[in-house]
C-alpha positions as CSV (number, residue, x, y, z in Angstrom):
1,X,0.0,0.0,0.0
2,X,2.8,2.4,0.8
3,X,4.3,1.9,-2.7
4,X,1.0,2.7,-4.2
5,X,0.7,5.9,-2.2
6,X,4.2,7.0,-3.3
7,X,3.2,6.5,-6.9
8,X,-0.2,8.2,-6.6
9,X,1.2,11.5,-5.2
10,X,3.4,13.0,-7.9
11,X,3.7,16.4,-6.1
12,X,6.1,14.9,-3.5
13,X,9.8,14.8,-4.4
14,X,10.8,11.3,-5.7
15,X,13.8,11.0,-3.4
16,X,13.7,11.5,0.4
17,X,15.8,10.5,3.4
18,X,18.1,11.6,6.2
19,X,21.4,11.0,8.0
20,X,21.1,11.4,11.8
21,X,23.3,11.5,14.8
22,X,21.4,9.8,17.7
23,X,21.8,8.7,21.3
24,X,23.1,10.1,24.6
25,X,20.8,13.1,24.2
26,X,21.9,14.0,20.7
27,X,19.4,14.3,17.8
28,X,20.8,16.1,14.8
29,X,20.2,15.4,11.2
30,X,20.8,16.2,7.5
31,X,17.8,15.5,5.3
32,X,17.0,15.5,1.6
33,X,13.7,15.7,-0.3
34,X,14.2,16.3,-4.0
35,X,13.5,15.2,-7.5
36,X,16.9,13.7,-8.2
37,X,18.7,11.1,-6.1
38,X,21.7,12.4,-4.1
39,X,25.0,11.3,-5.5
40,X,27.8,9.8,-3.5
41,X,29.6,13.2,-3.4
42,X,26.4,14.9,-2.1
43,X,25.9,12.1,0.5
44,X,29.5,12.6,1.7
45,X,28.9,16.3,2.0
46,X,25.8,15.7,4.1
47,X,28.0,13.6,6.4
48,X,30.4,16.5,6.7
49,X,27.6,18.9,7.4
50,X,26.1,16.6,10.1
51,X,29.6,16.2,11.6
52,X,30.0,20.0,11.7
53,X,26.7,20.3,13.8
54,X,28.2,18.0,16.5
55,X,30.0,19.2,19.6
56,X,33.6,18.0,20.1
57,X,32.4,15.2,22.4
58,X,29.5,14.1,20.1
59,X,32.0,14.0,17.2
60,X,34.5,12.0,19.2
61,X,31.8,9.5,20.2
62,X,30.8,9.1,16.5
63,X,34.2,9.0,14.8
64,X,34.0,5.3,13.9
65,X,30.2,5.3,13.0
66,X,30.8,8.2,10.7
67,X,33.7,6.5,9.1
68,X,31.7,3.3,8.6
69,X,28.8,5.3,7.1
70,X,31.1,7.0,4.6
71,X,32.6,3.7,3.6
72,X,29.1,2.2,3.2
73,X,28.0,5.2,1.0
74,X,31.1,4.7,-1.3
75,X,30.4,1.0,-1.5
76,X,26.7,1.6,-2.3
77,X,27.7,4.0,-5.1
78,X,29.9,1.3,-6.5
79,X,26.8,-0.9,-6.9
80,X,24.8,1.9,-8.6
81,X,23.2,3.3,-5.5
82,X,20.5,2.1,-3.1
83,X,16.7,2.1,-3.4
84,X,14.2,2.7,-0.6
85,X,13.5,1.5,1.9
86,X,17.0,1.5,3.6
87,X,17.5,1.8,7.3
88,X,21.1,1.4,8.5
89,X,22.6,2.2,12.0
90,X,26.3,2.5,12.7
91,X,26.8,2.1,16.5
92,X,29.7,3.3,18.6
93,X,31.5,0.3,20.0
94,X,30.3,-0.6,23.5
95,X,27.3,1.6,23.3
96,X,23.6,0.7,22.8
97,X,22.4,4.1,21.6
98,X,25.2,6.3,20.4
99,X,25.0,6.0,16.6
100,X,24.7,7.4,13.1
101,X,21.6,6.4,11.2
102,X,20.9,6.5,7.5
103,X,17.4,6.3,6.1
104,X,16.4,6.3,2.5
105,X,12.7,6.7,2.8
106,X,11.7,7.2,-0.8
107,X,13.5,6.8,-4.1
108,X,17.2,6.3,-4.3
109,X,20.4,7.6,-2.8
110,X,24.2,7.2,-3.1
111,X,24.1,7.1,-6.9
112,X,27.4,7.4,-8.7
113,X,28.5,11.0,-9.5
């Protein structure tokens, strides 16, 4: 049913999603909602913008998850991108909630440049 709703409403952008820093009281994100899928370069820029929003401690806690996400984005682009729905979490080692999340809610993302 959700796929039918996506196809019936042509006024919404075809590609939508977000990258989020979550856990330990942090909730910051970079989102997209547009007619063209974000490229690998644009996705990596979103990672950089999200990282810039974080405090020094939040950034330190998410160094490895951000690196894992960037590696995953490059790998996804190598396969031509990813199609919704995608929900990936990259956790800080030893933590249950400090993480970086990627959600592709609609359309595609991580397409080659």
